[in-house]
C-alpha positions as CSV (number, residue, x, y, z in Angstrom):
1,X,62.7,41.3,82.0
2,X,59.3,39.3,82.7
3,X,59.8,37.3,80.2
4,X,63.1,36.8,81.0
5,X,62.6,35.4,84.6
6,X,58.9,33.2,83.5
7,X,59.6,29.5,83.7
8,X,59.9,29.0,79.7
9,X,63.0,32.1,79.8
10,X,64.9,30.7,82.5
11,X,64.3,27.4,80.8
12,X,65.9,29.2,77.7
13,X,68.4,30.3,79.6
14,X,69.7,27.4,81.1
15,X,69.8,25.4,77.8
16,X,71.8,28.0,76.0
17,X,74.4,27.7,79.5
18,X,74.8,24.8,78.7
19,X,74.6,24.6,75.0
20,X,72.6,21.6,74.8
21,X,72.7,21.2,71.1
22,X,71.2,17.2,71.4
23,X,72.1,16.9,67.2
24,X,69.1,15.4,66.4
25,X,68.4,13.3,69.1
26,X,65.2,14.1,71.3
27,X,65.7,15.8,74.1
28,X,63.9,13.0,76.6
29,X,65.6,10.4,75.2
30,X,68.7,11.9,76.0
31,X,66.6,13.4,79.5
32,X,66.4,9.8,79.7
33,X,69.4,7.8,79.2
34,X,70.9,10.5,82.1
35,X,68.2,9.6,84.4
36,X,69.8,5.5,83.8
37,X,73.3,6.8,84.3
38,X,73.0,8.6,87.6
39,X,70.3,6.6,88.4
40,X,73.8,3.6,88.4
41,X,75.6,5.4,90.8
42,X,72.9,6.2,93.4
43,X,73.5,3.5,95.5
44,X,76.9,4.2,96.0
45,X,76.4,7.8,96.7
46,X,73.9,6.3,99.7
47,X,76.3,4.2,100.7
48,X,79.7,6.7,100.9
49,X,77.6,8.9,102.4
50,X,76.4,6.4,105.1
51,X,79.5,5.3,105.8
52,X,81.0,8.8,106.3
53,X,78.2,9.3,108.7
54,X,79.5,6.6,111.0
55,X,82.9,8.0,111.2
56,X,81.6,11.0,111.9
57,X,79.5,9.4,114.8
58,X,83.0,8.1,115.5
59,X,84.7,11.1,115.7
60,X,82.6,13.4,117.5
61,X,83.0,10.5,120.6
62,X,86.4,10.0,120.3
63,X,87.7,13.2,118.6
64,X,85.9,16.3,118.7
65,X,82.9,16.0,121.0
66,X,81.3,19.6,120.3
67,X,77.9,20.4,122.4
68,X,75.0,19.1,121.3
69,X,76.8,15.9,120.9
70,X,74.0,13.7,121.9
71,X,71.8,15.7,119.1
72,X,74.6,15.4,116.2
73,X,75.3,12.2,117.1
74,X,71.8,10.6,117.2
75,X,70.7,12.6,114.0
76,X,74.0,11.2,112.0
77,X,72.8,8.0,112.7
78,X,69.1,8.2,111.4
79,X,70.7,9.8,108.9
80,X,72.9,6.6,108.0
81,X,70.2,4.3,108.3
82,X,68.0,5.6,106.4
83,X,70.6,6.4,103.8
84,X,71.2,2.2,104.2
85,X,67.8,1.6,103.4
86,X,67.7,3.8,100.7
87,X,70.9,2.5,99.0
88,X,69.2,-0.6,98.8
89,X,66.1,-0.1,97.3
90,X,67.4,1.6,95.0
91,X,69.7,-1.1,94.2
92,X,67.0,-3.8,93.9
93,X,64.9,-1.2,91.1
94,X,62.4,0.0,93.6
95,X,62.3,3.2,92.2
96,X,62.0,4.3,88.3
97,X,64.8,6.3,86.6
98,X,63.0,9.4,86.3
99,X,62.6,10.0,89.8
100,X,66.9,10.2,90.4
101,X,67.3,14.1,90.7
102,X,64.8,13.7,93.5
103,X,66.6,10.6,95.1
104,X,69.9,12.3,94.7
105,X,68.4,15.5,96.5
106,X,67.5,13.5,99.0
107,X,71.6,12.9,99.9
108,X,71.7,16.5,99.3
109,X,69.0,17.5,101.6
110,X,70.5,15.3,104.7
111,X,73.1,16.0,104.1
112,X,72.5,19.4,104.8
113,X,70.3,19.5,107.9
114,X,73.1,17.4,109.2
115,X,75.4,20.1,108.7
116,X,73.3,23.5,110.0
117,X,72.2,21.6,112.6
118,X,76.1,21.5,113.9
119,X,76.8,25.1,112.7
120,X,73.5,25.6,115.5
121,X,74.9,23.6,118.3
122,X,78.2,25.0,117.9
123,X,77.8,28.9,117.0
124,X,81.4,28.8,115.0
125,X,81.4,31.0,112.1
126,X,83.8,28.6,110.7
127,X,81.8,26.2,110.1
128,X,80.2,27.8,106.7
129,X,83.6,25.5,105.5
130,X,81.2,22.8,104.9
131,X,78.6,24.8,103.8
132,X,80.8,25.5,101.0
133,X,82.4,22.1,100.7
134,X,78.6,21.4,100.1
135,X,77.6,24.1,97.7
136,X,80.7,22.0,95.1
137,X,79.9,18.6,96.6
138,X,76.3,18.7,95.0
139,X,77.3,20.1,91.5
140,X,78.9,17.1,91.0
141,X,75.7,15.6,91.7
142,X,72.6,16.6,89.7
143,X,72.5,16.7,86.2
144,X,69.2,19.1,86.0
145,X,70.5,22.9,87.0
146,X,67.5,22.9,88.5
147,X,67.9,21.4,90.9
148,X,71.8,22.3,91.9
149,X,70.2,26.3,91.7
150,X,67.6,24.9,94.5
151,X,70.0,23.2,97.0
152,X,72.9,26.7,96.2
153,X,69.5,28.9,97.4
154,X,68.7,26.7,100.5
155,X,72.6,26.6,101.6
156,X,73.0,29.9,101.6
157,X,69.9,30.6,103.3
158,X,71.0,28.9,106.5
159,X,74.5,31.0,105.9
160,X,72.3,33.5,105.9
161,X,70.6,32.6,109.1
162,X,73.2,31.2,110.7
163,X,75.9,34.8,110.5
164,X,72.8,36.7,112.0
165,X,72.9,34.5,114.8
166,X,76.0,34.3,116.4
167,X,78.3,36.0,113.6
168,X,79.5,39.4,114.0
169,X,79.8,42.1,111.0
170,X,83.2,41.3,110.9
171,X,83.1,37.9,109.7
172,X,80.2,38.4,107.3
173,X,82.6,39.8,104.7
174,X,84.8,37.0,104.6
175,X,81.9,33.6,105.0
176,X,79.7,35.2,102.7
177,X,83.0,35.5,99.9
178,X,84.1,32.3,100.8
179,X,80.6,30.6,100.1
180,X,80.2,32.6,96.9
181,X,83.7,31.8,95.8
182,X,82.7,27.7,96.8
183,X,79.2,28.4,94.5
184,X,80.9,30.3,91.3
185,X,83.6,26.7,91.0
186,X,80.5,24.3,91.8
187,X,78.5,26.0,89.0
188,X,81.7,25.9,86.9
189,X,81.8,21.9,87.2
190,X,78.6,21.2,87.4
191,X,78.4,22.9,83.8
192,X,81.4,21.1,82.9
193,X,79.5,18.1,84.2
194,X,76.6,18.5,82.6
195,X,78.2,19.2,78.9
196,X,80.6,16.3,78.7
197,X,77.7,13.7,80.0
198,X,74.9,14.7,77.8
199,X,77.9,15.1,74.7
200,X,79.0,11.9,75.6
201,X,75.5,10.2,75.9
202,X,74.3,12.5,72.9
203,X,76.7,11.0,70.7
204,X,76.2,6.5,72.1
205,X,72.6,7.5,71.2
206,X,73.6,8.2,67.7
207,X,76.3,6.2,67.3
208,X,74.0,3.0,68.0
209,X,71.1,4.2,66.7
210,X,73.8,4.2,63.2
211,X,74.8,1.5,64.5
212,X,71.1,-0.3,64.1
213,X,70.2,1.5,60.8
214,X,73.7,0.2,59.1
215,X,73.0,-3.4,60.3
216,X,68.8,-3.1,58.9
217,X,70.6,-1.7,56.0
218,X,73.4,-4.6,55.4
219,X,70.2,-7.3,56.4
220,X,67.9,-5.5,53.2
221,X,70.6,-5.9,51.1
222,X,71.1,-9.3,52.0
223,X,67.6,-10.1,51.8
224,X,67.8,-8.5,48.6
225,X,71.1,-10.8,47.2
226,X,69.3,-13.9,48.2
227,X,66.2,-13.2,46.6
228,X,68.4,-12.6,43.5
229,X,69.6,-15.6,44.2
230,X,66.4,-16.8,44.2
231,X,65.2,-15.2,41.4
232,X,67.3,-16.8,38.9
233,X,67.4,-21.2,40.5
234,X,64.4,-21.3,41.2
235,X,61.9,-21.1,38.2
236,X,58.7,-22.6,39.5
237,X,56.5,-19.8,40.8
238,X,54.4,-20.8,44.0
239,X,57.4,-22.7,45.3
240,X,59.8,-19.1,44.1
241,X,56.6,-16.9,45.7
242,X,56.9,-19.0,48.8
243,X,60.7,-19.0,49.7
244,X,60.7,-15.2,49.4
245,X,58.1,-14.4,51.7
246,X,59.0,-17.5,54.5
247,X,63.0,-15.6,53.7
248,X,61.4,-12.0,54.4
249,X,59.4,-13.6,57.6
250,X,62.6,-15.3,59.0
251,X,65.1,-11.9,58.5
252,X,63.0,-9.0,59.9
253,X,60.6,-11.2,61.9
254,X,57.4,-9.2,60.4
255,X,53.7,-10.3,61.6
256,X,53.2,-10.9,58.5
257,X,53.9,-11.7,55.0
258,X,52.1,-11.8,52.1
259,X,52.4,-11.8,48.2
260,X,48.9,-11.2,46.6
261,X,48.4,-11.7,42.8
262,X,44.8,-11.1,40.4
263,X,43.1,-14.8,40.3
264,X,42.8,-15.6,35.6
265,X,39.4,-13.8,35.9
266,X,40.5,-10.3,37.1
267,X,38.2,-9.9,39.4
268,X,39.5,-11.3,43.2
269,X,42.9,-11.3,44.5
270,X,44.7,-14.2,46.0
271,X,47.2,-14.5,48.4
272,X,49.9,-16.8,46.3
273,X,52.2,-16.8,49.3
274,X,52.4,-16.6,53.1
275,X,54.5,-16.3,55.8
276,X,54.2,-15.2,59.5
277,X,53.2,-15.7,62.8
278,X,49.2,-14.5,61.3
279,X,49.0,-17.3,58.7
280,X,46.0,-19.5,58.7
281,X,45.1,-22.6,57.4
282,X,43.2,-20.6,54.5
283,X,45.0,-17.9,52.0
284,X,42.9,-14.7,52.2
285,X,41.3,-14.0,49.2
286,X,40.1,-10.0,48.2
287,X,38.0,-8.3,45.9
288,X,40.4,-6.2,42.9
289,X,39.7,-3.0,42.5
290,X,40.4,0.3,44.5
291,X,38.7,-0.9,48.0
292,X,40.7,-2.3,50.9
293,X,44.6,-1.8,50.8
294,X,46.1,-4.0,48.6
295,X,42.8,-3.7,45.6
296,X,44.3,0.5,46.3
297,X,47.6,-0.2,45.7
298,X,47.2,-2.8,42.8
299,X,44.4,-0.6,41.0
300,X,46.7,3.0,41.5
301,X,50.3,1.4,41.6
302,X,51.8,2.7,44.5
303,X,53.2,1.8,47.7
304,X,51.3,2.5,50.5
305,X,53.1,3.4,54.1
306,X,50.7,3.1,56.8
307,X,52.1,3.5,60.1
308,X,48.9,3.3,61.9
309,X,45.6,2.1,61.1
310,X,44.3,4.2,62.1
311,X,45.5,6.3,59.2
312,X,43.7,4.3,56.5
313,X,41.6,7.1,55.0
314,X,38.3,5.2,54.5
315,X,40.3,2.6,52.7
316,X,40.7,-0.4,55.6
317,X,38.9,-3.9,55.0
318,X,39.2,-5.4,58.2
319,X,39.4,-9.1,56.6
320,X,42.6,-7.4,55.1
321,X,44.9,-7.7,58.0
322,X,45.8,-9.8,61.0
323,X,44.6,-10.1,64.5
324,X,47.7,-7.9,66.7
325,X,48.6,-5.3,62.9
326,X,49.8,-1.9,63.9
327,X,51.0,-0.8,61.5
328,X,51.3,-1.8,57.5
329,X,53.9,-2.0,53.9
330,X,52.0,-2.7,50.5
331,X,54.4,-2.7,47.4
332,X,53.8,-2.8,43.9
333,X,55.5,-5.6,42.3
334,X,55.5,-3.9,38.8
335,X,57.2,-5.0,35.5
336,X,57.2,-1.6,32.9
337,X,53.4,0.1,33.1
338,X,51.7,-3.3,34.8
339,X,51.1,-4.3,37.5
340,X,51.8,-8.5,38.9
341,X,51.0,-8.3,42.0
342,X,51.1,-6.4,45.6
343,X,53.4,-7.4,48.3
344,X,52.2,-6.9,51.7
345,X,53.9,-6.6,55.2
346,X,52.6,-6.2,58.6
347,X,54.0,-5.6,61.9
348,X,52.3,-5.5,65.2
349,X,54.3,-2.4,66.3
350,X,53.4,1.2,65.2
351,X,55.5,3.4,62.6
352,X,57.9,0.2,62.4
353,X,58.1,1.4,58.0
354,X,60.8,4.0,58.6
355,X,60.2,6.0,54.7
356,X,63.9,5.8,53.8
357,X,63.6,2.0,53.5
358,X,60.8,2.3,51.7
359,X,62.6,1.7,48.4
360,X,64.7,-1.1,49.5
361,X,61.0,-3.1,50.5
362,X,60.7,-1.8,46.4
363,X,63.6,-2.8,45.2
364,X,62.3,-6.5,46.8
365,X,59.0,-6.2,44.9
366,X,60.4,-5.3,42.2
367,X,62.9,-8.4,41.9
368,X,59.2,-10.0,42.1
369,X,58.1,-8.7,39.8
370,X,61.2,-9.9,38.0
371,X,60.5,-14.1,38.9
372,X,56.9,-13.7,37.7
373,X,57.9,-12.5,34.5
374,X,60.4,-14.7,34.4
375,X,58.2,-17.8,35.1
376,X,55.9,-16.5,32.5
377,X,58.7,-16.7,30.5
378,X,59.6,-20.4,31.1
379,X,56.0,-21.0,31.2
380,X,56.2,-20.4,27.5
381,X,59.2,-21.6,26.5
382,X,58.1,-25.2,28.6
383,X,54.7,-25.0,27.5
384,X,56.5,-24.1,23.4
385,X,58.9,-27.2,24.3
386,X,55.7,-29.4,25.2
387,X,54.3,-28.9,22.0
388,X,57.2,-29.6,19.4
389,X,57.4,-33.0,21.6
390,X,53.7,-33.8,20.4
391,X,54.3,-32.7,17.0
392,X,57.6,-34.9,16.7
393,X,55.5,-38.1,18.4
394,X,52.7,-37.4,15.7
395,X,54.9,-36.9,13.0
396,X,56.7,-39.6,14.4
397,X,53.6,-42.1,14.8
398,X,53.5,-41.5,10.6
399,X,56.5,-41.4,9.3
400,X,58.1,-44.4,11.1
401,X,60.6,-45.0,8.2
402,X,62.0,-41.2,9.1
403,X,61.9,-41.9,13.0
404,X,65.9,-41.5,14.3
405,X,66.3,-38.7,11.5
406,X,63.8,-37.6,13.7
407,X,64.8,-38.4,17.2
408,X,67.7,-36.3,15.9
409,X,66.0,-33.4,15.5
410,X,64.0,-33.5,18.5
411,X,67.3,-33.9,21.0
412,X,68.4,-31.3,19.0
413,X,66.1,-28.9,19.0
414,X,65.4,-29.6,22.6
415,X,68.5,-29.3,23.6
416,X,68.9,-26.6,22.1
417,X,66.0,-24.6,23.6
418,X,66.9,-25.4,27.1
419,X,70.4,-24.9,27.0
420,X,69.7,-21.2,25.0
421,X,66.3,-20.4,28.1
422,X,69.3,-21.1,31.0
423,X,71.5,-19.0,29.1
424,X,69.1,-16.0,28.9
425,X,67.7,-15.9,32.4
426,X,71.0,-14.2,34.4
427,X,71.3,-12.0,32.0
428,X,67.1,-10.8,31.4
429,X,68.1,-10.8,35.9
430,X,70.7,-8.5,35.3
431,X,69.5,-6.1,32.5
432,X,66.1,-5.9,34.1
433,X,67.3,-5.2,37.6
434,X,69.9,-2.7,36.5
435,X,67.1,-1.2,34.6
436,X,65.1,-0.6,38.0
437,X,67.8,0.7,39.4
438,X,68.8,3.0,36.3
439,X,64.8,4.8,36.8
440,X,64.7,5.0,40.0
441,X,67.8,7.3,39.8
442,X,68.3,10.9,39.1
443,X,71.5,11.1,39.8
444,X,73.9,8.8,37.5
445,X,76.0,11.2,35.3
446,X,78.2,12.3,38.8
447,X,77.8,8.8,40.7
448,X,80.1,6.5,40.6
449,X,78.0,4.0,41.5
450,X,75.3,4.6,39.6
451,X,77.7,4.6,36.4
452,X,78.2,0.6,37.0
453,X,75.3,0.5,37.0
454,X,74.4,1.4,33.7
455,X,78.0,-0.6,32.9
456,X,76.6,-3.7,34.4
457,X,73.1,-3.0,32.4
458,X,75.5,-2.8,28.7
459,X,77.1,-6.0,29.7
460,X,75.0,-7.7,30.5
461,X,72.9,-7.0,27.0
462,X,75.8,-7.9,25.0
463,X,77.2,-10.8,26.4
464,X,73.2,-12.5,26.0
465,X,73.6,-11.5,22.2
466,X,76.8,-13.2,21.8
467,X,76.0,-16.2,24.0
468,X,73.0,-17.0,21.6
469,X,74.7,-16.9,17.9
470,X,76.7,-18.4,19.4
471,X,74.1,-20.9,20.4
472,X,72.5,-20.2,16.8
473,X,75.9,-21.4,14.7
474,X,75.8,-24.8,17.3
475,X,72.7,-25.5,16.7
476,X,72.8,-25.1,12.9
477,X,75.8,-26.6,12.6
478,X,74.9,-30.1,15.1
479,X,71.8,-29.9,12.8
480,X,73.4,-30.0,9.6
481,X,71.7,-27.0,8.2
482,X,74.5,-24.6,7.9
483,X,73.3,-22.6,4.8
484,X,76.8,-21.2,3.7
485,X,77.0,-18.1,0.6
486,X,80.2,-18.5,-0.7
487,X,81.5,-15.8,-2.3
488,X,85.5,-14.7,-3.9
489,X,87.2,-13.0,-1.5
490,X,90.6,-11.9,-0.6
491,X,92.0,-13.6,2.4
492,X,94.5,-11.2,3.4
493,X,91.9,-8.1,2.9
494,X,89.5,-10.1,4.5
495,X,91.4,-10.8,7.5
496,X,93.1,-7.2,7.6
497,X,89.3,-6.2,8.6
498,X,88.4,-8.6,11.8
499,X,92.1,-7.7,13.0
500,X,90.9,-4.5,13.5
501,X,87.7,-5.3,16.3
502,X,90.8,-6.7,18.2
503,X,93.0,-3.1,18.2
504,X,91.9,-2.1,21.9
505,X,92.9,-5.7,23.5
506,X,95.6,-5.6,21.9
507,X,97.2,-2.3,23.2
508,X,95.3,-3.4,26.4
509,X,97.3,-6.3,26.4
510,X,100.6,-4.9,25.1
511,X,99.8,-7.8,21.9
512,X,101.5,-7.5,18.8
513,X,99.3,-8.8,16.1
514,X,101.3,-9.4,12.6
515,X,100.0,-10.4,9.0
516,X,102.0,-12.3,6.8
517,X,101.7,-10.4,3.2
518,X,100.6,-13.0,2.2
519,X,100.9,-11.5,-2.2
520,X,100.6,-14.9,-4.7
521,X,97.6,-16.5,-2.4
522,X,95.0,-16.1,-4.8
523,X,91.0,-15.4,-3.9
524,X,89.1,-18.2,-1.5
525,X,85.2,-19.4,-2.9
526,X,83.8,-18.9,1.0
527,X,80.8,-17.3,2.6
528,X,82.9,-14.4,4.8
529,X,80.4,-14.0,7.4
530,X,80.7,-17.3,8.1
531,X,84.3,-17.8,7.4
532,X,84.8,-14.5,9.6
533,X,83.5,-16.8,12.5
534,X,86.2,-19.1,12.2
535,X,88.5,-16.1,12.1
536,X,87.4,-14.3,15.2
537,X,87.4,-17.0,17.5
538,X,90.9,-18.3,16.6
539,X,92.4,-14.9,17.3
540,X,90.4,-14.8,20.5
541,X,91.7,-18.3,21.2
542,X,95.2,-16.6,21.0
543,X,94.7,-13.5,22.1
544,X,93.5,-15.1,26.0
545,X,95.9,-18.1,26.3
546,X,99.3,-15.9,25.2
547,X,100.7,-13.5,28.3
548,X,101.4,-9.8,27.9
549,X,103.5,-8.5,25.9
550,X,103.3,-12.1,23.6
551,X,103.3,-12.1,20.2
552,X,100.5,-13.8,17.5
553,X,101.6,-13.6,13.6
554,X,99.2,-15.0,10.9
555,X,100.4,-16.6,8.1
556,X,99.1,-17.9,4.2
557,X,100.7,-20.1,1.8
558,X,98.8,-21.9,-1.6
559,X,98.7,-26.3,-0.7
560,X,97.0,-28.6,-2.0
561,X,93.7,-30.3,0.1
562,X,92.3,-34.1,-1.2
563,X,88.1,-33.8,-0.8
564,X,86.1,-35.9,-1.9
565,X,89.2,-38.2,-3.3
566,X,90.4,-36.0,-5.7
567,X,93.5,-33.2,-4.5
568,X,91.3,-29.6,-5.2
569,X,94.5,-26.1,-4.7
570,X,94.0,-24.9,-1.5
571,X,95.1,-21.9,1.0
572,X,96.0,-23.0,4.4
573,X,96.3,-19.7,7.0
574,X,98.5,-20.0,9.9
575,X,97.4,-18.6,13.7
576,X,100.7,-18.7,15.9
577,X,101.0,-17.5,19.4
578,X,103.4,-17.6,21.8
579,X,101.3,-18.6,24.6
580,X,100.9,-21.4,27.1
581,X,100.0,-24.0,24.0
582,X,97.5,-27.3,23.6
583,X,99.1,-30.3,25.5
584,X,99.3,-33.1,22.4
585,X,96.6,-35.1,24.1
586,X,93.6,-32.3,23.9
587,X,94.2,-31.4,20.8
588,X,91.3,-33.3,19.5
589,X,89.1,-32.3,22.8
590,X,89.6,-28.9,22.5
591,X,87.2,-29.0,18.9
592,X,84.8,-30.4,21.0
593,X,81.7,-28.7,22.7
594,X,81.6,-26.9,25.8
595,X,85.4,-28.3,26.2
596,X,87.4,-25.5,28.0
597,X,90.7,-25.7,29.1
598,X,91.6,-24.1,33.3
599,X,88.8,-23.0,35.5
600,X,85.2,-23.2,33.7
601,X,83.8,-21.1,36.4
602,X,85.2,-17.6,35.2
603,X,83.3,-15.7,34.0
604,X,83.0,-14.8,30.2
605,X,83.5,-11.3,30.2
606,X,87.2,-11.7,30.5
607,X,87.2,-13.4,26.8
608,X,90.5,-10.7,26.0
609,X,92.2,-11.5,29.5
610,X,94.5,-14.1,29.8
611,X,93.9,-17.3,30.7
612,X,89.9,-15.8,30.1
613,X,86.8,-17.9,30.3
614,X,84.5,-18.2,27.5
615,X,81.6,-20.9,26.8
616,X,83.6,-23.9,25.3
617,X,82.2,-23.4,21.8
618,X,84.2,-20.8,19.8
619,X,86.4,-23.9,18.9
620,X,84.1,-26.3,17.8
621,X,82.2,-23.6,15.7
622,X,85.1,-22.7,13.8
623,X,85.5,-26.6,13.1
624,X,82.1,-27.4,12.3
625,X,82.5,-24.2,9.2
626,X,85.7,-25.1,7.9
627,X,84.2,-28.5,7.5
628,X,81.3,-27.1,5.3
629,X,83.9,-25.9,3.5
630,X,85.0,-28.6,2.6
631,X,88.1,-28.0,4.5
632,X,90.2,-28.8,7.7
633,X,91.5,-27.3,10.6
634,X,93.9,-28.5,13.8
635,X,96.8,-27.5,16.0
636,X,100.2,-28.2,16.3
637,X,102.0,-27.1,20.0
638,X,104.3,-29.5,21.1
639,X,103.4,-28.7,25.0
640,X,101.0,-26.7,27.4
641,X,103.5,-24.7,29.5
642,X,103.0,-21.5,31.8
643,X,106.2,-20.3,32.3
644,X,108.3,-21.5,28.9
645,X,105.4,-20.4,26.4
646,X,105.7,-23.2,23.7
647,X,103.1,-21.5,21.7
648,X,100.2,-23.2,19.5
649,X,99.3,-22.8,15.7
650,X,95.6,-23.4,14.2
651,X,95.7,-24.5,10.6
652,X,92.5,-23.5,8.5
653,X,93.1,-25.3,5.1
654,X,90.7,-23.9,2.6
655,X,89.7,-25.6,-0.8
656,X,90.2,-22.9,-3.3
657,X,86.8,-24.2,-5.3
């Protein structure tokens, strides 16, 4: 019982009455929001009550003229002026919102004094109605139930005092019942109002907090995407790191951003890129090892989130932080088991970096690690390319007679290295980023998003391998270094094996592919691996430019072919489709390197989709291999038409021996 009537017990009882579930919002924040809301309405209340007082003065002077008229008018006039002055002061911000309940209590107390004065001067028990109205009015005036109960208690004390002085025993029962009824109704109204206001403010605060979190997450994702684009477009390491550091500072507006990398001797760490208001003319240079924040993260490869510089646990070195830094987040730049550097984020606000945001920042750090690794690989490729150029120049000076041939080889090798390196950077970035995401998550089998990341890794690996193989083929063809290992093969059986690779794509596109019997076709001496690529590209091309539900037919016959001035036995294979066709003026161009019809920016992952994109090398490789076999390849088509679908027929003629 004593615990119930204690201050803490009474507060718990009131909270239980109001069902104050703050849904995780701190009570201080909710109370502050309620005080501000109340503060906005107080000037109106003060001015309204003051107006009522002026009206009350006129009613007393000209209508009621009750006993004690002069005193009541004087008190009402003073009260009205006082309320006007207080309302003006509140509206001009002279009081803190924390005093809103006390300012509301001033209104209530002023009105209560006037009611009690009139009760005392008139001596009429019927004036208890004013006290009942007062109790009900204060119910919607306060947010703090304790103030409401205090005012109700004062009003009840005034009622008892008045009844003892002026009312007879017969008036007690009625007046007390009226007062208690008003108090009960007021309490219900008060509880309902407080619950509604508190619920509204709690939901508003939660909505505002969630919106801020979403905006911050959106900012982080956009920053990571922008960093990813820069990683694939900028290969100069110093420029790239400075771009990313400046971008992080501009997006998040933190105090300082630094990217620290080890020097060549491994004894020190230097700021490879800096951005923010704390950047000086001389970049920071720190000692490597476990001493200091940056050195500790570099040594152990773990992130460090300091919500206050007092949490530095003895690792703090004054020269590491900017002058106004109050919180700091340090993240390792890891690639596999190696720590390549440290990303240092410093804020002039305490506890600026939330714990749940660290994985997003770590993803940014992982992207920077990918950039460091790409830059290293690019430097190696560049150095290798320079070495090759030096060797070519040296050999050119020694062998002037072979200058033109060496120049052609050098240009071919340089073009190959340049194209291959650029083609490999984007798949390598895809593989690495998805691998990082895969390693960070545990529920990959049950989450669709995680599963899509794994699928992205697989697609990137597949595409990278195809691009590299294609580039190697075209390089061999251009340099005339394609080596063939011929053996007699049955082309009909050979084509059957190739067609099996396309069953899924044919079924998905509802295409029919028919291979004619070709019973009298002789065996042909060919390089099976090279010729497989020829028909692979021809069938892919037919699938790509034939609409869903179309037909593809492969047929063959014996023929003659002129080779080195002599006519020799040959076979002719025709791959015909019911697709969009090829315009006559383009029938020679489609066999050139990198030539593509349609939208060249289509991603090559859609190689079996209708009109999907590609590298533009397939038909060029097919022609090079056929020519290396002393054969011929060409296309026949009346026109290009996406409505009538005239179709195309690709002819491959190969000598039998």
